[in-house]
ROTI-535539 format. One record per residue (C-alpha): residue number from 1; residue in three letters; x, y, z. Coordinates in steps of 0.02 Angstrom, whole numbers, plus 32768, in hexadecimal, padded with zeros to 4 digits. Layout:
// ROTI-535539
+-----+------+------+------+------+
|  nr | rest |    u |    v |    w |
+-----+------+------+------+------+
| NUM |  ala |    X |    Y |    Z |
...
+-----+------+------+------+------+
This chain:
// ROTI-535539
+-----+------+------+------+------+
|  nr | rest |    u |    v |    w |
+-----+------+------+------+------+
|   1 |  met | B5B7 | 1FFE | C47D |
|   2 |  asp | B5F6 | 20A4 | C49D |
|   3 |  asp | B589 | 20F7 | C527 |
|   4 |  gly | B605 | 2181 | C547 |
|   5 |  thr | B669 | 2131 | C5DB |
|   6 |  arg | B71F | 2106 | C5CD |
|   7 |  ala | B76C | 2061 | C5E5 |
|   8 |  gly | B7A8 | 2040 | C694 |
|   9 |  ser | B737 | 20A2 | C6E1 |
|  10 |  asp | B6DA | 2023 | C760 |
|  11 |  glu | B70C | 2099 | C7F4 |
|  12 |  thr | B6AC | 2121 | C7A0 |
|  13 |  phe | B5E0 | 2137 | C77D |
|  14 |  arg | B56F | 21AA | C729 |
|  15 |  val | B509 | 223B | C77A |
|  16 |  arg | B45D | 21FF | C756 |
|  17 |  arg | B406 | 229F | C731 |
|  18 |  glu | B355 | 2254 | C750 |
|  19 |  met | B368 | 220D | C7FA |
|  20 |  gly | B37D | 226D | C889 |
|  21 |  val | B304 | 22D1 | C91B |
|  22 |  leu | B2E3 | 237B | C8A3 |
|  23 |  gly | B2B2 | 236C | C7FD |
|  24 |  pro | B315 | 23E0 | C77E |
|  25 |  arg | B298 | 247F | C791 |
|  26 |  arg | B28A | 2461 | C849 |
|  27 |  arg | B35C | 245D | C860 |
|  28 |  arg | B365 | 2503 | C7F3 |
|  29 |  leu | B2E1 | 254C | C86A |
|  30 |  ala | B342 | 250A | C902 |
|  31 |  trp | B3F0 | 254F | C8AC |
|  32 |  leu | B384 | 25E7 | C896 |
|  33 |  ala | B342 | 260D | C93A |
|  34 |  phe | B3F8 | 25E6 | C982 |
|  35 |  val | B456 | 266C | C927 |
|  36 |  thr | B3C2 | 26E4 | C94F |
|  37 |  leu | B3CB | 26C4 | CA02 |
|  38 |  ala | B496 | 26BD | CA09 |
|  39 |  leu | B480 | 2767 | C9AC |
|  40 |  his | B401 | 27AD | CA22 |
|  41 |  ala | B455 | 277A | CABE |
|  42 |  pro | B4DD | 27FC | CAC8 |
|  43 |  phe | B45A | 2890 | CA85 |
|  44 |  val | B3EA | 2876 | CB13 |
|  45 |  ala | B488 | 2861 | CB89 |
|  46 |  his | B4BA | 2908 | CB56 |
|  47 |  ser | B40F | 2969 | CB53 |
|  48 |  leu | B3BA | 291E | CBE0 |
|  49 |  pro | B3FF | 2939 | CC9F |
|  50 |  asp | B3CE | 287E | CCE5 |
|  51 |  asp | B3E3 | 27DB | CCBA |
|  52 |  thr | B35C | 279F | CC42 |
|  53 |  trp | B3E7 | 2788 | CBBA |
|  54 |  met | B40B | 26DF | CC10 |
|  55 |  leu | B35F | 26B1 | CBDD |
|  56 |  ser | B39F | 26B8 | CB17 |
|  57 |  val | B43E | 2661 | CB4D |
|  58 |  ala | B3E9 | 25D2 | CB97 |
|  59 |  val | B374 | 25B9 | CB09 |
|  60 |  ala | B3FC | 25C8 | CA84 |
|  61 |  gly | B451 | 2533 | CAEE |
|  62 |  leu | B3B0 | 24CF | CAE6 |
|  63 |  val | B3A1 | 24E8 | CA35 |
|  64 |  ala | B45E | 24C7 | CA12 |
|  65 |  phe | B457 | 242D | CA75 |
|  66 |  val | B3B8 | 23EB | CA04 |
|  67 |  ile | B412 | 2414 | C967 |
|  68 |  leu | B4B6 | 23B9 | C9A5 |
|  69 |  val | B439 | 2310 | C9D6 |
|  70 |  asp | B403 | 2317 | C928 |
|  71 |  asp | B4B3 | 2320 | C8E3 |
|  72 |  ile | B4DC | 2286 | C94A |
|  73 |  gln | B43E | 2235 | C912 |
|  74 |  arg | B458 | 224E | C859 |
|  75 |  arg | B523 | 221C | C86B |
|  76 |  lys | B4F1 | 216E | C8C3 |
|  77 |  pro | B526 | 20D9 | C84C |
|  78 |  asp | B497 | 2099 | C7E0 |
|  79 |  pro | B472 | 1FE5 | C838 |
|  80 |  ser | B433 | 1F9F | C794 |
|  81 |  arg | B4E8 | 1FC9 | C745 |
|  82 |  arg | B53A | 1F52 | C7C7 |
|  83 |  ser | B56B | 1E9E | C78E |
+-----+------+------+------+------+
């Protein structure tokens, strides 16, 4: 049976697309939010005299953390495939 894996790939594993903290739609929205906030922060920093741009940076950092956690959850090996 050819499942797309190469012979000798005991150390590697496939990414489980259905498993993770975020679903596909929410993952796309998280990426959109991260990019929007990352692009918004420099604009606000240049146009406003106060430090409100730090809020955009902090929220973008939190969104990035959630994306990373989702990526880590998806890359965990499937326990049912272990022998």
